[in-house]
SEPANU-734646 format. One record per residue (C-alpha): residue in three letters; x, y, z. Coordinates in Angstrom, 1 decimal. Layout:
N
residuo ALA | xx X | yy Y | zz Z $
...
END
This chain:
234
residuo MET | xx 34.2 | yy 15.8 | zz 9.1 $
residuo ASN | xx 37.1 | yy 13.9 | zz 9.6 $
residuo CYS | xx 37.9 | yy 15.5 | zz 12.5 $
residuo TYR | xx 34.5 | yy 15.0 | zz 13.9 $
residuo LEU | xx 34.6 | yy 11.4 | zz 13.3 $
residuo ASP | xx 38.0 | yy 10.7 | zz 14.9 $
residuo ARG | xx 37.5 | yy 13.3 | zz 17.9 $
residuo ASP | xx 37.8 | yy 10.5 | zz 20.4 $
residuo ILE | xx 40.8 | yy 9.0 | zz 19.0 $
residuo ASP | xx 42.3 | yy 12.7 | zz 18.2 $
residuo ALA | xx 41.8 | yy 13.1 | zz 22.3 $
residuo LEU | xx 44.6 | yy 10.0 | zz 22.7 $
residuo MET | xx 47.6 | yy 11.2 | zz 20.4 $
residuo HIS | xx 49.7 | yy 13.8 | zz 21.2 $
residuo ARG | xx 50.0 | yy 15.0 | zz 17.9 $
residuo THR | xx 46.3 | yy 15.4 | zz 17.5 $
residuo MET | xx 45.0 | yy 15.9 | zz 21.0 $
residuo HIS | xx 44.6 | yy 19.5 | zz 20.6 $
residuo ARG | xx 42.7 | yy 20.3 | zz 18.1 $
residuo PRO | xx 39.7 | yy 22.1 | zz 18.6 $
residuo SER | xx 37.2 | yy 19.0 | zz 17.7 $
residuo ALA | xx 39.6 | yy 16.7 | zz 20.3 $
residuo THR | xx 39.2 | yy 18.8 | zz 23.2 $
residuo GLY | xx 35.6 | yy 20.2 | zz 22.6 $
residuo GLN | xx 36.1 | yy 23.5 | zz 22.1 $
residuo ILE | xx 33.8 | yy 23.3 | zz 19.1 $
residuo SER | xx 31.0 | yy 20.8 | zz 19.6 $
residuo GLY | xx 30.0 | yy 18.0 | zz 17.4 $
residuo PRO | xx 27.1 | yy 19.6 | zz 15.6 $
residuo SER | xx 29.1 | yy 22.6 | zz 15.0 $
residuo ILE | xx 31.9 | yy 20.5 | zz 13.1 $
residuo LEU | xx 28.9 | yy 18.9 | zz 10.8 $
residuo ARG | xx 27.3 | yy 22.0 | zz 10.0 $
residuo PHE | xx 30.6 | yy 23.4 | zz 9.2 $
residuo GLY | xx 32.0 | yy 20.6 | zz 7.0 $
residuo PHE | xx 28.6 | yy 19.9 | zz 4.9 $
residuo GLY | xx 28.4 | yy 23.8 | zz 4.4 $
residuo LEU | xx 31.6 | yy 23.7 | zz 2.8 $
residuo SER | xx 31.2 | yy 20.5 | zz 0.9 $
residuo LEU | xx 27.7 | yy 22.2 | zz -0.3 $
residuo LEU | xx 29.2 | yy 25.6 | zz -1.2 $
residuo ALA | xx 32.4 | yy 23.4 | zz -3.3 $
residuo PHE | xx 29.5 | yy 21.6 | zz -5.1 $
residuo VAL | xx 27.5 | yy 24.5 | zz -6.0 $
residuo VAL | xx 30.8 | yy 26.7 | zz -7.1 $
residuo LEU | xx 32.1 | yy 24.0 | zz -9.0 $
residuo PHE | xx 28.8 | yy 22.9 | zz -10.7 $
residuo HIS | xx 27.8 | yy 26.9 | zz -11.2 $
residuo TRP | xx 30.9 | yy 28.3 | zz -12.1 $
residuo VAL | xx 33.2 | yy 25.5 | zz -13.5 $
residuo ASN | xx 31.4 | yy 22.4 | zz -14.9 $
residuo ALA | xx 29.5 | yy 19.2 | zz -13.4 $
residuo LEU | xx 32.5 | yy 16.9 | zz -14.1 $
residuo SER | xx 34.6 | yy 18.8 | zz -11.7 $
residuo ALA | xx 31.8 | yy 19.4 | zz -9.2 $
residuo TRP | xx 31.0 | yy 15.3 | zz -9.1 $
residuo LEU | xx 34.5 | yy 14.7 | zz -8.6 $
residuo ALA | xx 34.8 | yy 16.7 | zz -5.8 $
residuo VAL | xx 31.8 | yy 15.2 | zz -4.2 $
residuo GLY | xx 33.4 | yy 11.7 | zz -4.8 $
residuo ALA | xx 36.9 | yy 13.1 | zz -3.2 $
residuo ILE | xx 35.0 | yy 14.0 | zz 0.0 $
residuo LEU | xx 32.8 | yy 11.2 | zz 0.4 $
residuo PHE | xx 35.8 | yy 8.5 | zz -0.2 $
residuo TYR | xx 37.9 | yy 10.3 | zz 2.1 $
residuo VAL | xx 35.0 | yy 10.3 | zz 4.8 $
residuo VAL | xx 33.5 | yy 7.1 | zz 4.5 $
residuo GLY | xx 36.3 | yy 5.0 | zz 2.6 $
residuo TYR | xx 39.2 | yy 6.3 | zz 4.5 $
residuo THR | xx 38.1 | yy 7.6 | zz 7.7 $
residuo MET | xx 34.9 | yy 5.3 | zz 8.5 $
residuo LEU | xx 36.0 | yy 1.8 | zz 6.9 $
residuo LEU | xx 39.9 | yy 1.7 | zz 6.3 $
residuo LYS | xx 41.5 | yy 3.8 | zz 9.1 $
residuo ARG | xx 40.7 | yy 1.8 | zz 11.8 $
residuo ARG | xx 40.6 | yy -1.7 | zz 10.0 $
residuo THR | xx 43.7 | yy -2.1 | zz 8.2 $
residuo SER | xx 47.4 | yy -1.5 | zz 8.1 $
residuo GLN | xx 46.9 | yy -0.3 | zz 4.6 $
residuo ASN | xx 44.5 | yy 2.5 | zz 5.1 $
residuo ILE | xx 47.0 | yy 5.2 | zz 4.0 $
residuo VAL | xx 47.6 | yy 3.1 | zz 0.8 $
residuo TRP | xx 44.1 | yy 2.6 | zz -0.4 $
residuo GLY | xx 42.7 | yy 5.7 | zz 1.5 $
residuo GLY | xx 45.2 | yy 8.1 | zz -0.1 $
residuo ALA | xx 43.4 | yy 8.1 | zz -3.2 $
residuo ALA | xx 41.4 | yy 10.6 | zz -1.8 $
residuo GLY | xx 44.2 | yy 12.7 | zz -1.6 $
residuo CYS | xx 45.1 | yy 12.3 | zz -5.5 $
residuo MET | xx 41.5 | yy 13.6 | zz -6.7 $
residuo PRO | xx 42.4 | yy 17.1 | zz -6.5 $
residuo VAL | xx 44.7 | yy 16.5 | zz -9.7 $
residuo LEU | xx 41.5 | yy 15.0 | zz -11.4 $
residuo ILE | xx 39.1 | yy 18.0 | zz -10.3 $
residuo GLY | xx 41.9 | yy 20.6 | zz -11.5 $
residuo TRP | xx 42.3 | yy 19.3 | zz -14.9 $
residuo SER | xx 38.7 | yy 18.5 | zz -15.5 $
residuo ALA | xx 38.1 | yy 22.2 | zz -14.4 $
residuo VAL | xx 40.1 | yy 23.5 | zz -16.9 $
residuo THR | xx 39.4 | yy 21.1 | zz -19.8 $
residuo ASN | xx 35.9 | yy 19.5 | zz -18.8 $
residuo SER | xx 37.0 | yy 16.1 | zz -19.6 $
residuo LEU | xx 39.9 | yy 13.5 | zz -18.5 $
residuo SER | xx 42.7 | yy 12.1 | zz -20.0 $
residuo TRP | xx 45.8 | yy 9.4 | zz -19.3 $
residuo ALA | xx 47.9 | yy 12.6 | zz -18.6 $
residuo PRO | xx 46.0 | yy 13.6 | zz -15.0 $
residuo VAL | xx 46.0 | yy 9.8 | zz -14.5 $
residuo ILE | xx 49.7 | yy 10.2 | zz -14.4 $
residuo LEU | xx 49.3 | yy 12.9 | zz -12.0 $
residuo PHE | xx 46.9 | yy 11.1 | zz -10.2 $
residuo LEU | xx 49.2 | yy 7.8 | zz -9.9 $
residuo ILE | xx 52.4 | yy 10.1 | zz -8.5 $
residuo VAL | xx 50.5 | yy 11.4 | zz -5.4 $
residuo PHE | xx 48.9 | yy 7.7 | zz -5.0 $
residuo PHE | xx 52.8 | yy 6.3 | zz -4.8 $
residuo TRP | xx 54.0 | yy 9.2 | zz -3.1 $
residuo THR | xx 51.6 | yy 9.2 | zz 0.1 $
residuo PRO | xx 52.8 | yy 6.1 | zz 1.5 $
residuo PRO | xx 56.4 | yy 6.9 | zz 1.8 $
residuo HIS | xx 55.4 | yy 10.1 | zz 2.5 $
residuo TYR | xx 53.2 | yy 9.1 | zz 5.8 $
residuo TRP | xx 54.7 | yy 6.3 | zz 6.8 $
residuo PRO | xx 58.0 | yy 7.7 | zz 8.4 $
residuo LEU | xx 55.5 | yy 10.3 | zz 10.3 $
residuo SER | xx 53.6 | yy 7.0 | zz 11.7 $
residuo LEU | xx 57.3 | yy 5.9 | zz 12.7 $
residuo ARG | xx 57.9 | yy 8.7 | zz 14.3 $
residuo TYR | xx 54.5 | yy 8.5 | zz 16.3 $
residuo ARG | xx 54.0 | yy 5.0 | zz 16.1 $
residuo ASP | xx 53.2 | yy 4.9 | zz 20.6 $
residuo ASP | xx 50.6 | yy 7.7 | zz 19.7 $
residuo TYR | xx 48.8 | yy 5.3 | zz 17.2 $
residuo GLU | xx 49.4 | yy 2.2 | zz 19.0 $
residuo ARG | xx 47.8 | yy 4.1 | zz 22.1 $
residuo ALA | xx 44.6 | yy 5.0 | zz 19.9 $
residuo GLY | xx 44.4 | yy 1.5 | zz 18.5 $
residuo ILE | xx 45.2 | yy 2.4 | zz 14.8 $
residuo PRO | xx 46.7 | yy 0.0 | zz 12.6 $
residuo MET | xx 49.0 | yy 1.8 | zz 11.2 $
residuo LEU | xx 51.7 | yy -0.3 | zz 9.0 $
residuo PRO | xx 54.6 | yy 0.6 | zz 12.2 $
residuo VAL | xx 52.2 | yy -0.5 | zz 14.7 $
residuo GLU | xx 51.6 | yy -3.7 | zz 12.7 $
residuo GLN | xx 55.0 | yy -4.8 | zz 11.4 $
residuo GLU | xx 58.5 | yy -4.0 | zz 12.5 $
residuo ALA | xx 60.5 | yy -1.4 | zz 11.7 $
residuo HIS | xx 62.3 | yy -2.6 | zz 8.9 $
residuo ILE | xx 59.7 | yy -3.8 | zz 7.5 $
residuo VAL | xx 58.1 | yy -0.5 | zz 7.1 $
residuo ALA | xx 61.5 | yy 0.6 | zz 5.6 $
residuo ARG | xx 61.1 | yy -1.7 | zz 3.0 $
residuo HIS | xx 58.1 | yy -0.5 | zz 1.9 $
residuo ILE | xx 59.0 | yy 2.9 | zz 1.9 $
residuo VAL | xx 61.9 | yy 2.1 | zz -0.3 $
residuo ILE | xx 59.7 | yy 0.6 | zz -2.9 $
residuo TYR | xx 57.1 | yy 2.7 | zz -2.7 $
residuo SER | xx 59.6 | yy 5.3 | zz -3.5 $
residuo TRP | xx 61.0 | yy 3.5 | zz -6.6 $
residuo VAL | xx 57.6 | yy 3.1 | zz -7.7 $
residuo MET | xx 56.9 | yy 6.7 | zz -7.6 $
residuo VAL | xx 59.9 | yy 8.0 | zz -9.2 $
residuo ALA | xx 59.4 | yy 5.8 | zz -12.2 $
residuo VAL | xx 55.8 | yy 6.8 | zz -12.5 $
residuo THR | xx 57.0 | yy 10.6 | zz -12.9 $
residuo LEU | xx 59.0 | yy 9.3 | zz -15.7 $
residuo VAL | xx 56.4 | yy 7.9 | zz -17.3 $
residuo LEU | xx 54.2 | yy 11.5 | zz -17.6 $
residuo ILE | xx 57.4 | yy 12.6 | zz -19.6 $
residuo PRO | xx 56.2 | yy 10.5 | zz -23.1 $
residuo VAL | xx 52.5 | yy 10.6 | zz -22.2 $
residuo ALA | xx 52.1 | yy 14.3 | zz -21.7 $
residuo HIS | xx 55.1 | yy 15.4 | zz -23.8 $
residuo MET | xx 56.7 | yy 16.8 | zz -21.0 $
residuo ASN | xx 60.1 | yy 18.8 | zz -21.9 $
residuo TRP | xx 63.5 | yy 19.2 | zz -20.2 $
residuo LEU | xx 62.6 | yy 21.2 | zz -17.4 $
residuo TYR | xx 60.3 | yy 18.3 | zz -15.8 $
residuo ALA | xx 62.5 | yy 15.4 | zz -17.1 $
residuo ALA | xx 65.7 | yy 17.0 | zz -15.0 $
residuo SER | xx 63.5 | yy 17.7 | zz -12.1 $
residuo SER | xx 61.9 | yy 14.4 | zz -12.1 $
residuo LEU | xx 65.3 | yy 12.8 | zz -11.9 $
residuo ILE | xx 67.0 | yy 15.0 | zz -9.5 $
residuo PHE | xx 64.6 | yy 15.2 | zz -7.0 $
residuo GLY | xx 63.3 | yy 11.8 | zz -7.7 $
residuo ALA | xx 67.2 | yy 10.6 | zz -6.9 $
residuo VAL | xx 67.1 | yy 12.3 | zz -3.8 $
residuo PHE | xx 63.8 | yy 11.0 | zz -2.5 $
residuo ILE | xx 65.2 | yy 7.7 | zz -3.1 $
residuo VAL | xx 68.9 | yy 8.1 | zz -1.3 $
residuo GLN | xx 66.4 | yy 9.5 | zz 1.5 $
residuo ALA | xx 64.5 | yy 6.3 | zz 1.5 $
residuo HIS | xx 67.6 | yy 4.4 | zz 1.1 $
residuo GLY | xx 69.2 | yy 6.0 | zz 4.6 $
residuo LEU | xx 66.2 | yy 5.3 | zz 6.4 $
residuo GLN | xx 66.1 | yy 1.6 | zz 5.8 $
residuo LYS | xx 70.0 | yy 2.3 | zz 6.6 $
residuo ARG | xx 69.4 | yy 3.8 | zz 9.9 $
residuo VAL | xx 66.6 | yy 1.1 | zz 11.0 $
residuo ALA | xx 68.6 | yy -1.8 | zz 10.0 $
residuo GLN | xx 71.3 | yy -0.5 | zz 12.4 $
residuo LYS | xx 68.8 | yy -0.1 | zz 14.9 $
residuo LEU | xx 69.9 | yy 3.7 | zz 16.2 $
residuo ALA | xx 68.1 | yy 5.2 | zz 18.7 $
residuo ASP | xx 66.7 | yy 8.0 | zz 16.4 $
residuo VAL | xx 66.4 | yy 6.9 | zz 13.0 $
residuo LYS | xx 65.2 | yy 10.6 | zz 12.1 $
residuo PRO | xx 62.0 | yy 9.3 | zz 10.0 $
residuo MET | xx 61.0 | yy 12.7 | zz 10.1 $
residuo GLN | xx 63.8 | yy 13.5 | zz 8.0 $
residuo LEU | xx 62.3 | yy 11.8 | zz 4.8 $
residuo PHE | xx 58.6 | yy 13.4 | zz 5.7 $
residuo HIS | xx 59.8 | yy 16.5 | zz 5.3 $
residuo TYR | xx 61.7 | yy 16.4 | zz 2.0 $
residuo SER | xx 58.3 | yy 14.5 | zz 0.9 $
residuo ILE | xx 56.6 | yy 17.5 | zz 1.3 $
residuo SER | xx 59.2 | yy 19.7 | zz -0.9 $
residuo TYR | xx 59.6 | yy 16.9 | zz -2.8 $
residuo LEU | xx 56.0 | yy 17.2 | zz -4.6 $
residuo SER | xx 55.8 | yy 20.6 | zz -4.5 $
residuo LEU | xx 58.8 | yy 20.8 | zz -6.4 $
residuo ILE | xx 57.5 | yy 18.2 | zz -9.0 $
residuo PHE | xx 54.2 | yy 20.2 | zz -9.5 $
residuo LEU | xx 56.1 | yy 23.6 | zz -10.0 $
residuo ALA | xx 58.2 | yy 21.9 | zz -12.5 $
residuo ILE | xx 54.9 | yy 20.5 | zz -14.3 $
residuo GLY | xx 53.6 | yy 23.9 | zz -14.0 $
residuo LEU | xx 56.6 | yy 25.7 | zz -15.9 $
residuo ASP | xx 57.5 | yy 23.0 | zz -18.0 $
residuo PRO | xx 55.0 | yy 24.2 | zz -20.9 $
residuo PHE | xx 56.2 | yy 27.5 | zz -20.8 $
residuo ILE | xx 59.8 | yy 25.8 | zz -21.9 $
residuo LYS | xx 60.9 | yy 25.4 | zz -25.7 $
END
């Protein structure tokens, strides 16, 4: 559904111009049928075989991403990724509720980890493809602000994200494996963020924003792997 709504601007950006929705390889009605079909199937599977809470949280995630982010925020504000990114945090709530049929502070902290991770993950990509977003008229932060301001925001969110990962230790009674992982991987993330800020301040021709972008993917994977393995550590 996101591809359907963004097919006009996707056709203008090098990063997305080859998507089947942008090239017309798949028709608009076909995209919508597929999107609605998957959404309906997801709801039915969760509601019937898991529980109602996880099913309705999934519906909320889909609606927030399609309506909140794609339709309302993406083309109107440079804070689109910050608030729109909340839709990408919903899977931790859905997963937790699927297992426990309830919510508690632990999944809220997991939600916040992904929430504060999203801007320093996506803004480096936006720096790399700034011209694409400007051409398409998308007010991403690097389009609206100078690079040094974007870099400062990345650093701030990185520090907050790492701090939130540490909050999970007392809230969820985590063991040494997660504690060590959150400190080590978080320190690397912060070093990478400050490195990007330094390269921007030096006005280098290539500030290598994708270096932080690629690490951010590994970082979140490793953090959640540590979360999954930590309960088995006595």
